[in-house]
C-alpha positions as CSV (number, residue, x, y, z in Angstrom):
1,X,16.5,32.2,38.2
2,X,15.0,35.6,37.6
3,X,11.8,36.1,35.6
4,X,14.0,37.3,32.7
5,X,16.2,34.1,32.9
6,X,13.0,32.0,33.0
7,X,11.7,33.7,29.8
8,X,15.0,33.0,28.1
9,X,14.8,29.3,29.2
10,X,11.3,29.1,27.7
11,X,12.5,30.5,24.4
12,X,15.3,27.8,24.4
13,X,12.6,25.1,24.6
14,X,10.6,26.7,21.8
15,X,7.8,28.4,23.8
16,X,7.1,32.1,23.8
17,X,4.5,32.5,26.5
18,X,2.3,35.5,27.1
19,X,4.3,37.7,29.6
20,X,1.3,38.1,31.9
21,X,0.6,34.3,32.0
22,X,4.3,33.5,32.4
23,X,4.7,36.0,35.2
24,X,1.6,34.7,37.0
25,X,3.0,31.2,36.9
26,X,6.4,32.5,38.0
27,X,4.8,34.3,41.1
28,X,2.8,31.2,42.0
29,X,6.0,29.2,42.2
30,X,8.0,31.9,44.0
31,X,7.1,30.8,47.5
32,X,10.1,32.8,49.0
33,X,8.6,35.9,47.4
34,X,12.1,37.2,46.4
35,X,11.5,37.5,42.6
36,X,13.7,34.5,42.0
37,X,13.0,30.8,41.6
38,X,15.4,28.4,43.3
39,X,15.7,24.5,43.3
40,X,12.3,23.1,44.0
41,X,10.6,26.3,42.8
42,X,12.1,25.9,39.3
43,X,11.1,22.2,39.4
44,X,7.5,23.2,40.3
45,X,7.5,25.8,37.5
46,X,8.6,23.2,34.9
47,X,6.2,20.6,36.2
48,X,3.3,23.1,35.8
49,X,4.7,23.9,32.3
50,X,4.7,20.2,31.4
51,X,1.1,19.7,32.5
52,X,-1.0,18.0,29.8
53,X,-4.6,19.2,30.5
54,X,-5.9,17.1,27.6
55,X,-4.4,13.9,29.1
56,X,-5.7,14.8,32.6
57,X,-9.2,15.2,31.2
58,X,-9.0,11.7,29.6
59,X,-7.5,10.2,32.7
60,X,-10.1,11.7,35.0
61,X,-12.9,10.5,32.7
62,X,-11.8,6.9,33.5
63,X,-10.3,7.2,37.0
64,X,-13.3,8.6,38.9
65,X,-13.0,10.6,42.1
66,X,-9.9,8.8,43.6
67,X,-7.8,10.1,40.6
68,X,-6.0,6.8,40.1
69,X,-6.8,4.1,37.5
70,X,-7.5,0.6,38.8
71,X,-6.8,-2.3,36.4
72,X,-10.5,-2.7,35.5
73,X,-10.7,1.1,34.8
74,X,-7.6,0.9,32.6
75,X,-9.2,-2.1,30.8
76,X,-12.3,0.0,30.1
77,X,-10.0,2.7,28.5
78,X,-8.2,0.0,26.4
79,X,-11.5,-1.4,25.2
80,X,-12.7,2.1,24.2
81,X,-9.3,2.5,22.3
82,X,-10.2,-0.5,20.2
83,X,-7.3,-2.5,21.5
84,X,-7.7,-6.0,20.1
85,X,-8.0,-8.7,22.8
86,X,-7.6,-6.3,25.8
87,X,-7.8,-8.3,29.0
88,X,-7.6,-7.6,32.7
89,X,-4.2,-9.4,32.7
90,X,-2.9,-7.0,30.0
91,X,-4.1,-4.0,32.0
92,X,-2.3,-5.3,35.0
93,X,0.9,-5.9,33.0
94,X,0.7,-2.3,31.7
95,X,0.5,-0.9,35.2
96,X,3.6,-3.0,36.2
97,X,5.5,-1.8,33.1
98,X,4.7,2.0,33.1
99,X,3.7,3.1,36.6
100,X,6.5,5.0,38.3
101,X,5.1,5.1,41.8
102,X,6.0,1.8,43.7
103,X,3.1,2.1,46.2
104,X,0.6,2.5,43.4
105,X,2.2,-0.4,41.4
106,X,1.9,-2.7,44.5
107,X,-1.8,-1.9,44.7
108,X,-2.3,-2.4,40.9
109,X,-3.1,1.3,40.4
110,X,-1.9,3.7,37.7
111,X,-1.3,7.4,38.4
112,X,-1.5,10.2,35.9
113,X,2.3,10.0,35.4
114,X,2.1,6.3,34.7
115,X,-0.8,6.9,32.2
116,X,1.3,9.5,30.4
117,X,4.3,7.1,30.2
118,X,2.1,4.4,28.7
119,X,0.6,6.8,26.1
120,X,4.1,8.0,25.1
121,X,5.4,4.4,24.8
122,X,5.5,2.2,21.7
123,X,2.3,0.5,23.0
124,X,0.5,3.9,22.9
125,X,1.9,4.7,19.5
126,X,-0.2,5.3,16.3
127,X,1.8,2.6,14.6
128,X,0.6,-0.9,15.5
129,X,3.5,-2.5,17.4
130,X,2.5,-5.9,16.0
131,X,3.2,-4.6,12.5
132,X,6.7,-3.5,13.3
133,X,7.8,-7.2,13.4
134,X,7.6,-9.7,10.5
135,X,3.9,-10.5,10.4
136,X,3.1,-11.2,6.7
137,X,3.0,-14.4,4.7
138,X,6.5,-14.6,2.9
139,X,5.7,-17.7,0.9
140,X,3.9,-16.1,-2.0
141,X,5.6,-15.4,-5.4
142,X,7.9,-12.4,-5.6
143,X,5.4,-10.6,-7.9
144,X,2.9,-10.4,-4.9
145,X,5.1,-8.0,-2.9
146,X,6.1,-4.3,-3.0
147,X,9.9,-4.4,-2.9
148,X,11.9,-1.4,-1.7
149,X,13.9,-0.3,-4.7
150,X,16.6,2.3,-5.4
151,X,17.6,4.2,-8.5
152,X,21.1,5.3,-9.3
153,X,22.1,3.7,-6.0
154,X,25.8,4.6,-6.4
155,X,25.1,8.3,-6.1
156,X,25.4,10.3,-2.9
157,X,24.2,13.5,-4.5
158,X,22.8,14.6,-7.9
159,X,23.2,12.7,-11.1
160,X,25.2,15.5,-12.9
161,X,28.3,15.9,-10.8
162,X,27.7,14.0,-7.5
163,X,30.0,11.6,-5.8
164,X,29.6,7.8,-6.5
165,X,30.4,5.6,-3.5
166,X,30.0,2.1,-2.3
167,X,28.8,3.8,1.0
168,X,25.6,4.7,-0.9
169,X,24.9,1.0,-1.3
170,X,25.5,0.3,2.4
171,X,23.2,3.2,3.3
172,X,20.5,1.9,1.0
173,X,20.7,-1.6,2.6
174,X,20.5,0.0,6.0
175,X,17.2,1.6,4.9
176,X,15.8,-1.8,3.9
177,X,16.4,-1.5,0.2
178,X,16.2,-4.8,-1.7
179,X,16.7,-3.8,-5.3
180,X,19.8,-1.7,-6.1
181,X,21.0,-0.4,-9.5
182,X,24.5,-0.8,-11.0
183,X,25.2,1.4,-14.0
184,X,28.1,-0.5,-15.6
185,X,30.6,1.1,-18.0
186,X,33.9,0.1,-19.6
187,X,36.7,0.9,-17.2
188,X,40.6,1.1,-17.4
189,X,42.7,-2.0,-17.0
190,X,39.9,-4.3,-18.0
191,X,37.9,-3.5,-14.9
192,X,34.3,-2.4,-15.3
193,X,33.3,0.8,-13.4
194,X,30.0,2.2,-12.0
195,X,28.9,5.8,-12.5
196,X,26.3,7.9,-14.2
197,X,27.4,7.8,-17.9
198,X,28.2,11.0,-19.8
199,X,28.3,13.0,-16.6
200,X,30.9,14.3,-14.2
201,X,29.9,11.8,-11.4
202,X,32.9,10.0,-10.0
203,X,33.6,6.3,-10.8
204,X,33.8,3.3,-8.5
205,X,34.9,-0.3,-9.4
206,X,32.2,-2.8,-10.1
207,X,33.9,-5.4,-8.0
208,X,34.0,-3.0,-5.0
209,X,30.2,-2.6,-5.3
210,X,29.7,-6.4,-5.4
211,X,31.9,-6.8,-2.3
212,X,29.6,-4.2,-0.6
213,X,26.6,-6.2,-1.6
214,X,28.2,-9.4,-0.1
215,X,29.1,-7.7,3.2
216,X,26.0,-5.6,3.8
217,X,23.0,-6.8,1.8
218,X,21.6,-9.0,4.6
219,X,22.5,-7.1,7.7
220,X,19.0,-5.7,8.1
221,X,16.8,-8.1,6.1
222,X,17.2,-11.8,5.2
223,X,15.1,-11.5,2.0
224,X,16.5,-11.6,-1.5
225,X,18.4,-8.7,-3.1
226,X,18.0,-7.9,-6.8
227,X,21.0,-6.3,-8.6
228,X,19.5,-4.3,-11.5
229,X,22.3,-4.1,-14.1
230,X,22.3,-1.2,-16.5
231,X,24.9,-2.7,-18.8
232,X,27.0,-0.5,-21.2
233,X,30.1,-2.7,-21.3
234,X,31.7,-4.7,-24.1
235,X,31.8,-8.5,-24.2
236,X,35.1,-8.8,-22.4
237,X,34.2,-6.6,-19.5
238,X,30.8,-8.2,-19.3
239,X,32.6,-11.5,-18.8
240,X,34.7,-9.9,-16.0
241,X,31.4,-8.7,-14.4
242,X,30.0,-12.2,-14.5
243,X,33.3,-13.6,-13.0
244,X,33.2,-11.0,-10.1
245,X,29.6,-11.8,-9.4
246,X,30.3,-15.6,-9.2
247,X,33.5,-15.4,-7.2
248,X,32.7,-12.6,-4.8
249,X,29.1,-13.7,-4.0
250,X,29.6,-17.4,-4.2
251,X,26.6,-19.4,-3.0
252,X,24.6,-16.2,-2.4
253,X,24.2,-15.8,-6.1
254,X,21.3,-17.5,-7.8
255,X,22.8,-19.1,-11.0
256,X,20.0,-21.6,-11.8
257,X,16.3,-22.2,-11.0
258,X,15.4,-23.7,-7.7
259,X,14.5,-27.4,-7.7
260,X,11.2,-26.9,-5.9
261,X,10.2,-24.2,-8.4
262,X,6.7,-24.1,-10.0
263,X,7.5,-22.8,-13.5
264,X,4.2,-21.0,-13.6
265,X,5.2,-18.5,-10.9
266,X,8.2,-16.8,-9.4
267,X,9.7,-18.2,-6.2
268,X,8.9,-16.6,-2.8
269,X,11.0,-14.3,-0.7
270,X,11.2,-17.2,1.8
271,X,12.6,-19.6,-0.8
272,X,15.2,-17.0,-1.8
273,X,16.3,-16.0,1.7
274,X,19.9,-14.8,1.7
275,X,20.1,-15.0,-2.1
276,X,21.1,-12.4,-4.7
277,X,19.3,-12.2,-8.0
278,X,20.7,-10.5,-11.2
279,X,18.3,-8.5,-13.3
280,X,19.7,-8.2,-16.8
281,X,19.5,-9.2,-20.5
282,X,19.1,-12.8,-21.5
283,X,20.3,-14.3,-24.8
284,X,18.6,-14.3,-27.3
285,X,17.4,-10.8,-26.6
286,X,15.4,-8.1,-28.3
287,X,17.4,-6.3,-31.1
288,X,16.8,-2.9,-32.7
289,X,16.7,-2.3,-36.4
290,X,20.4,-2.6,-37.0
291,X,20.7,-5.8,-35.0
292,X,22.4,-4.5,-31.9
293,X,21.2,-5.3,-28.3
294,X,19.7,-2.4,-26.5
295,X,20.3,-1.8,-22.8
296,X,17.3,-2.1,-20.5
297,X,16.8,1.6,-20.1
298,X,17.3,2.4,-23.8
299,X,14.5,0.1,-24.9
300,X,12.1,2.1,-22.9
301,X,13.6,5.4,-23.9
302,X,13.1,4.6,-27.6
303,X,9.4,5.3,-26.9
304,X,10.0,8.4,-24.9
305,X,9.2,12.0,-25.9
306,X,11.5,13.9,-28.2
307,X,13.4,15.7,-25.5
308,X,14.7,12.3,-24.1
309,X,15.8,11.0,-27.5
310,X,19.2,12.6,-27.4
311,X,20.3,10.6,-24.3
312,X,18.7,7.4,-25.7
313,X,20.6,7.9,-29.0
314,X,23.9,8.4,-27.2
315,X,23.2,5.2,-25.2
316,X,22.4,3.2,-28.3
317,X,25.8,4.1,-29.8
318,X,27.4,2.7,-26.7
319,X,25.2,-0.5,-26.5
320,X,27.1,-3.7,-27.1
321,X,26.3,-7.4,-27.6
322,X,25.6,-9.3,-24.4
323,X,28.1,-12.0,-23.2
324,X,26.8,-15.6,-22.6
325,X,28.5,-15.5,-19.1
326,X,26.4,-12.5,-18.0
327,X,23.3,-13.8,-19.8
328,X,23.5,-17.0,-17.8
329,X,23.1,-15.1,-14.5
330,X,19.7,-13.6,-15.4
331,X,17.6,-16.5,-14.0
332,X,14.4,-15.0,-12.4
333,X,14.8,-11.4,-13.6
334,X,15.2,-11.4,-17.4
335,X,15.0,-7.8,-18.6
336,X,12.3,-7.8,-21.3
337,X,10.6,-5.0,-23.2
338,X,6.9,-4.6,-22.3
339,X,5.4,-4.5,-25.8
340,X,1.7,-5.0,-25.1
341,X,-0.7,-5.7,-22.3
342,X,-3.2,-7.5,-24.6
343,X,-3.5,-11.2,-24.0
344,X,-0.9,-13.0,-26.0
345,X,-1.3,-16.5,-27.6
346,X,1.7,-17.5,-25.4
347,X,1.6,-15.7,-22.0
348,X,4.8,-14.1,-20.9
349,X,7.0,-16.1,-18.6
350,X,6.9,-15.0,-15.0
351,X,10.7,-14.4,-14.9
352,X,10.4,-11.6,-17.6
353,X,10.9,-8.2,-15.9
354,X,10.0,-4.9,-17.6
355,X,11.6,-1.6,-16.8
356,X,9.5,1.5,-17.4
357,X,10.2,5.2,-17.1
358,X,7.7,7.0,-14.8
359,X,6.2,8.5,-17.9
360,X,5.5,5.2,-19.6
361,X,4.1,3.7,-16.4
362,X,1.7,6.7,-15.9
363,X,0.5,6.2,-19.5
364,X,-0.2,2.5,-18.9
365,X,-2.0,3.3,-15.6
366,X,-4.2,5.9,-17.4
367,X,-4.9,3.9,-20.6
368,X,-4.8,0.3,-19.5
369,X,-5.5,0.4,-15.7
370,X,-6.9,-3.1,-15.0
371,X,-4.8,-4.8,-17.7
372,X,-1.6,-3.4,-16.1
373,X,-2.8,-4.5,-12.6
374,X,-3.4,-8.0,-13.9
375,X,0.0,-8.0,-15.6
376,X,1.6,-7.1,-12.3
377,X,0.0,-10.1,-10.5
378,X,2.5,-12.4,-12.0
379,X,5.3,-10.3,-13.6
380,X,7.7,-8.0,-11.9
381,X,7.7,-4.4,-13.2
382,X,10.5,-1.8,-12.3
383,X,9.7,1.9,-12.6
384,X,12.5,4.5,-12.6
385,X,12.6,8.3,-12.6
386,X,12.5,10.2,-15.9
387,X,16.0,11.0,-17.4
388,X,14.9,14.7,-17.2
389,X,15.2,14.7,-13.4
390,X,18.8,16.0,-13.5
391,X,18.8,17.0,-9.8
392,X,17.9,13.4,-8.8
393,X,14.4,14.5,-7.8
394,X,11.8,11.8,-7.3
395,X,8.3,11.1,-8.5
396,X,5.4,9.9,-6.2
397,X,5.7,6.1,-5.8
398,X,2.1,5.8,-4.7
399,X,0.8,6.0,-8.3
400,X,2.9,3.0,-9.3
401,X,2.0,1.0,-6.2
402,X,-1.7,1.5,-6.9
403,X,-1.2,-0.5,-10.1
404,X,0.8,-3.3,-8.4
405,X,4.3,-2.3,-9.7
406,X,6.7,-4.0,-7.3
407,X,10.1,-2.3,-8.0
408,X,9.3,1.4,-7.7
409,X,12.8,2.8,-7.8
410,X,13.6,6.1,-6.1
411,X,16.7,8.2,-5.5
412,X,17.3,7.3,-1.9
413,X,19.8,10.1,-1.6
414,X,17.1,12.8,-2.2
415,X,14.9,13.5,0.9
416,X,11.3,14.7,0.4
417,X,7.8,13.5,0.7
418,X,8.4,10.8,-1.9
419,X,11.1,9.1,0.3
420,X,8.8,9.6,3.3
421,X,6.1,7.6,1.5
422,X,8.7,4.9,0.7
423,X,9.8,4.8,4.3
424,X,6.2,4.6,5.4
425,X,5.3,1.8,3.0
426,X,8.2,-0.3,4.2
427,X,8.0,0.7,7.9
428,X,6.0,-2.4,8.6
429,X,6.8,-6.2,8.3
430,X,10.1,-5.9,10.2
431,X,11.4,-3.2,7.7
432,X,12.5,-6.2,5.7
433,X,12.0,-4.4,2.3
434,X,9.1,-6.7,1.3
435,X,5.4,-5.8,1.9
436,X,2.6,-8.1,0.7
437,X,0.4,-6.3,-1.8
438,X,-3.3,-6.0,-1.0
439,X,-5.5,-9.0,-2.3
440,X,-6.9,-6.9,-5.1
441,X,-3.4,-6.5,-6.6
442,X,-2.6,-10.3,-6.3
443,X,-5.5,-12.1,-7.9
444,X,-4.9,-12.9,-11.6
445,X,-8.5,-12.2,-12.5
446,X,-8.9,-9.0,-10.4
447,X,-11.2,-6.3,-11.6
448,X,-9.4,-3.6,-9.7
449,X,-8.6,-0.4,-11.5
450,X,-7.0,2.5,-9.5
451,X,-8.6,5.0,-11.8
452,X,-12.1,3.8,-10.9
453,X,-12.0,2.2,-7.5
454,X,-15.7,2.2,-6.7
455,X,-17.6,4.1,-4.0
456,X,-16.2,5.2,-0.6
457,X,-16.2,2.4,2.0
458,X,-14.1,3.8,4.8
459,X,-14.2,7.0,6.9
460,X,-11.0,8.1,8.6
461,X,-11.5,10.7,11.3
462,X,-8.5,12.3,13.0
463,X,-8.9,14.8,15.8
464,X,-5.6,16.8,16.2
465,X,-5.4,17.6,19.8
466,X,-2.0,18.9,20.8
467,X,1.8,18.7,20.1
468,X,4.7,18.5,22.4
469,X,8.2,19.9,22.3
470,X,8.5,20.7,18.6
471,X,12.1,21.5,17.6
472,X,13.3,25.0,17.0
473,X,14.0,25.7,13.4
474,X,16.4,28.6,13.8
475,X,18.9,28.0,16.5
476,X,20.8,31.2,15.7
477,X,17.8,33.4,16.5
478,X,16.8,32.8,20.2
479,X,13.6,34.8,19.6
480,X,12.5,32.6,16.7
481,X,9.5,30.5,17.9
482,X,7.4,28.3,15.6
483,X,3.8,29.0,14.7
484,X,2.9,25.3,14.1
485,X,0.0,23.8,12.1
486,X,-0.7,20.1,11.5
487,X,-1.6,18.7,8.1
488,X,-2.8,15.2,7.4
489,X,-2.1,14.0,3.9
490,X,-3.8,10.9,2.3
491,X,-1.9,9.0,-0.5
492,X,-3.8,6.3,-2.3
493,X,-5.8,5.9,-5.5
494,X,-6.3,9.3,-7.2
495,X,-9.9,9.7,-5.8
496,X,-8.6,9.1,-2.2
497,X,-5.7,11.6,-2.4
498,X,-6.4,14.5,-0.1
499,X,-4.9,16.9,2.4
500,X,-6.5,18.8,5.3
501,X,-4.8,21.0,7.9
502,X,-5.5,22.7,11.2
503,X,-5.2,26.4,11.9
504,X,-1.8,27.6,13.1
505,X,-1.0,28.3,16.8
506,X,1.0,31.5,17.3
507,X,4.4,31.4,19.0
508,X,4.2,28.0,20.7
509,X,6.3,25.0,19.7
510,X,6.3,23.6,23.2
511,X,2.7,22.6,23.9
512,X,0.4,24.0,21.1
513,X,-3.3,23.0,21.3
514,X,-5.7,22.6,18.3
515,X,-8.6,20.3,19.1
516,X,-9.6,20.3,15.4
517,X,-11.2,17.4,13.5
518,X,-10.1,16.3,10.0
519,X,-12.2,13.7,8.1
520,X,-11.5,11.7,4.9
521,X,-13.6,9.4,2.8
522,X,-11.6,6.5,1.3
523,X,-12.4,4.1,-1.6
524,X,-9.4,1.8,-1.5
525,X,-8.2,2.0,2.1
526,X,-5.9,-1.1,1.7
527,X,-3.6,1.1,-0.4
528,X,-3.7,4.3,1.7
529,X,-0.7,5.8,3.4
530,X,-1.3,8.5,6.0
531,X,1.3,11.3,6.4
532,X,1.2,13.6,9.4
533,X,3.1,16.8,8.8
534,X,4.0,19.7,11.1
535,X,4.9,23.0,9.5
536,X,5.8,26.5,10.8
537,X,3.3,28.8,9.3
538,X,4.6,31.8,7.5
539,X,2.4,34.6,6.0
540,X,4.9,35.9,3.4
541,X,6.8,32.7,2.2
542,X,6.2,29.0,2.0
543,X,5.8,27.3,5.4
544,X,8.9,25.6,6.9
545,X,8.9,21.9,7.4
546,X,9.2,20.9,11.1
547,X,8.6,17.1,11.1
548,X,6.5,14.3,9.7
549,X,5.5,10.6,10.2
550,X,4.1,8.4,7.5
551,X,2.5,4.9,7.9
552,X,0.0,2.6,6.1
553,X,-3.7,3.1,7.1
554,X,-3.9,-0.6,7.9
555,X,-1.2,-0.2,10.5
556,X,-2.8,2.9,12.1
557,X,-4.2,2.2,15.6
558,X,-7.4,3.8,16.7
559,X,-8.1,5.9,19.8
560,X,-5.8,8.4,21.6
561,X,-2.3,8.1,20.1
562,X,1.0,9.9,19.9
563,X,2.7,10.4,16.6
564,X,6.5,10.5,17.1
565,X,7.9,12.9,14.5
566,X,10.8,12.4,12.1
567,X,13.1,14.9,10.5
568,X,13.5,15.6,6.7
569,X,16.1,12.8,6.4
570,X,14.1,10.3,8.5
571,X,15.9,10.7,11.9
572,X,13.9,10.8,15.2
573,X,13.0,14.2,16.5
574,X,12.3,12.8,20.0
575,X,10.7,14.1,22.2
576,X,8.6,15.9,19.6
577,X,5.1,14.4,19.2
578,X,1.6,15.1,18.0
579,X,-1.3,13.8,20.2
580,X,-4.4,12.8,18.2
581,X,-7.6,10.7,18.4
582,X,-8.1,8.3,15.5
583,X,-11.3,6.6,14.3
584,X,-11.6,4.3,11.3
585,X,-15.1,3.2,10.3
586,X,-15.6,0.7,7.5
587,X,-19.0,0.8,5.8
588,X,-18.3,-2.7,4.3
589,X,-15.4,-5.1,4.4
590,X,-12.6,-5.1,1.8
591,X,-13.2,-7.2,-1.3
């Protein structure tokens, strides 16, 4: 390859090296001195290009003069990393697993290549590998968990004219979703249909969706699925809905309370493994002034601002009485209007579920912070996007999680930072769709209020060192090279939310170097999600998104770690990584 061809190759892998530096490297590898690189010379050029000086520096710090790591030296590195329970046996096992050189392996030594392989493996990841499996207690009441929840699940696009599809349910289940929405309307031939009412979205049969639930609900997670019914059907078709649910789902469907059930609390995910719960109205139900039953969403929207009243009024005209057959299927998730958070003479039953629009939920968080948190220690609360979000945009779920809301429903079909947070929240615990809430959101007499969480008690320090092989954003323009910067975003209680970023590196998506430190003070670390974002800096327009990775602070490992980046829609961008050093210091233990 000529120097010109080498330069073209470099641009293909997203690096635009300084010509002088690139040519010097070219000449050093051109041992035949004929202005061309051949075979082993190209290999040497690429090997030099792939050098990781920052890794070499760390490696040499521990390996000493012989430039190989013995098992005791590797153990010292692991202890400095903060690896829990690191032992000599573990260090020896890492050498056997990741060392590429057989001779070194036989002598229980690790070379630089083996060290690099280890740091790029899941064991060298920023995400704690122990948290990727099921590791949480699944025997607590349902109200003690965050539950991955979808809004308008049937839509593959926007809620105005998008396509409705059973495939959207399959996709949601494949992302770990455990609560899906069924917008049910009167259909032809006595068969209820699902679509977004009063819009041009296409219609699908209710029974086809129930079949998709039967076939796909438990492929990824064994824990219970909640069907959130938004019911606009008349009595006859409601009876048809109840019949389809019973006959298609069979024993999966919960039709009566469990024998072992404590009436004072909801059953646990473990008790409800493999079961489907119906969330819907229960007879006798709340009536409005003229005696008609309101649908779940209508009840909430009665209290919404003026601009949302039009849709609510239209829905009210459509609302019908509820059939006893369908009412009987609401066992643990009886849709109930949240009228007050003040202590009532008779406390609400744990099986009463409230549905709130994002606006109403935000109002409660602001005005009744601790009361709302306490309510959510024993009752399920579902939050859904405002009806004004016509393009199926999402709200930030973090605000709702801060108050202990379990069913924070998002449009799964709409990528963005909100879905990144949802994926990050449910990345752990085997991606089963259930994550145990922090203790401060589970204790019935908790004093926690997300609006006033107390003084900072944790310091998070992230040193952004380098990135590797970032993707090209514009494949059509060979000369287009990214100018990357890294931003670390903190999502938690309002006083913890922050974002800090590095400078940008000009024209290098292959191996940019920063060496910059970003630090954050945290008041409620147990709720924090950390989002690492890489963007392509642009002076004249908004930066372009390159990749991201989001995870809970409690699952973030300390020390030198690689962050494996994901695309906008959550797909792996391998081999694109960021290399960082992470330190978490607690000034006092969590309450």
